[in-house]
N, C-alpha and C positions, 0 to 999 in steps of 0.2 A: 504494500500500500504506500502511496506517495505521502511524504511528510510535509505538511503545511504549517506555517507559522501564522497565528492569529494575533494581530497587534492593532493598536489604535492608529488612526490616520495621521500621516505626516504631510507637511506642506508639499514635499516633492512628489507625493502621490496624486496631486490634483490632475495633471494631464493624463496620467495613466488610468486613473479611475474614470475620468470622463470618456476616455476611449473605450474602455470595457463596457460602460453603460450604453453608449451609443451603438456599439457593435451588437449588443443584445437586441436593441430595438430594430436595427437593420436586419438582423438574422430572422426575426419573427415578423417582419413587415408590419411593424406597429406604428401607430400615429406618432408623428414627430411634434406637431403643434399641440399645445395644451397638455404636455407631459414633461417628464424629467429630461427628455431628449433636448428640448428647447429651453428649459429652465436655466437662466444664467447662473444660478448657484451650482449647477453641475460642474462648472469649471473652477469652482472655488470651495470644494468640500471641506478642506482643512479649516478655512475661515468660518464656514457655516457652522461647523461642529465645535466652535469655541463657545457657543450658546450654553448657558447653565443648564444642567440636567439633560445633556445630550451627549451622545458618543457615536462614533463611527468605527466599526471594526473592519479590518482589512485582512484578507487572506493572501498569503505570499508563499511562493515555492521557488527555490533556487533564485532568489532575488527578483522574481517576476510577480507583479501584482495580478491576482487571479479573480478578485471580486471583493464585495463589501456588503455590509448590512449594518444598520444603526437604529438608534432611538432618537426621536426629536420631538420637542414640545410644540407641535404645530399650532399656530394661532387659531383660536376659535374652538379647540377641542374642549370637551367637558373637563372639569377639575379632575386631577389625578389620572388623566389619560394622556398617553403619548402615541406618536405614530411610529410604526416600524417602517423605516425608509431606506432607500438606496440599496435594495436587496437585489444585487445583480452578480452573476457568476459567469466568467468566460466559458465558452463552449468546452475548451480542453479540460477545465476543472470540474465539470459536472459529472455526477455519478461516483464521486470519490468521497462523499461525506462533507465536503466543504460548506455547502449550504446549511446543512444541519448544524455544524460547528458554529457558523456565523449567527444563525438564528438563536441557538441556545445562549451564546454569549450576549446577544442583544436582549433577549428576554430576561436574563439574569440581571443585566444592567438596569433594565426598566424596574425590576423589583427593588434593586439596590437604591435607585433614585426615589423610590416611594410611590411609583405609579401603581394603580390598581387595575388598569385596563390598557389594552393595546388596540390601535386602529390601523388598518392598512387599506390602501387603494390599489387597484390593479386593472388589467385589461383582459378581454377574452383571448387575445393572442398569447397570453401567458397562462394558459389553462393548466399546464403541468404545475406551475407554482401555486395556482389557486387550489388545486387538489391537495397540495402539500399543506397549505394553510388550513384547509378543512380538516385534514388528518391531525393537525396540531391543535384543533379545538376552536378555530376561528369560525364564527357564524356570519352569514350574509346579512347585510342591512339593506333597507329599501332606498336610502338616500345617503349622500355624503355627509360627513361630519367635518368641522373645521374649515380652514381656508388654505388649503395646500396650493391653490392656483393651478392645479392639474385638471382642467375642465374636461379633458378627453377620457379620463378614467371613469369607467361605469360599473366597476365592481368595488363594493365597499364592504369591509368585514371588520369584526371586532372580537376580541378575546379578553375575558376577565382573567386577571392573574391570581 
């Protein structure tokens, strides 16, 4: 099994993570407008995650960034709820448990920060990820929560911690 390092985001990761995220969108032929793809913060993830009670975990193997996942206190979410964000894994890293490791670290971070629930937004193009969220106990919502600015997302889910 491949050995991955899970660590917090560094400023030098900004262009590498933006590339991974955009490649996943292109690979799945997903909408680019109204999503993380066109969100200007995608190019400045280190700076974004300086926000209090937020964290971005990065998976790395052989000095290559393979993906990320984090917790962020998105504006407009109910009290004690954060968003699971920036959960993207490069194609070559999928199927090796990297996503599970990143999600577990992120969920534990949410608990450590005192959050009681996690919210996530997604797209039908990411159906495999959505099925993973369902298996992890996320339930579907009828409408979005908070103000993520990602108007093209039409799958909204929540999990109590």
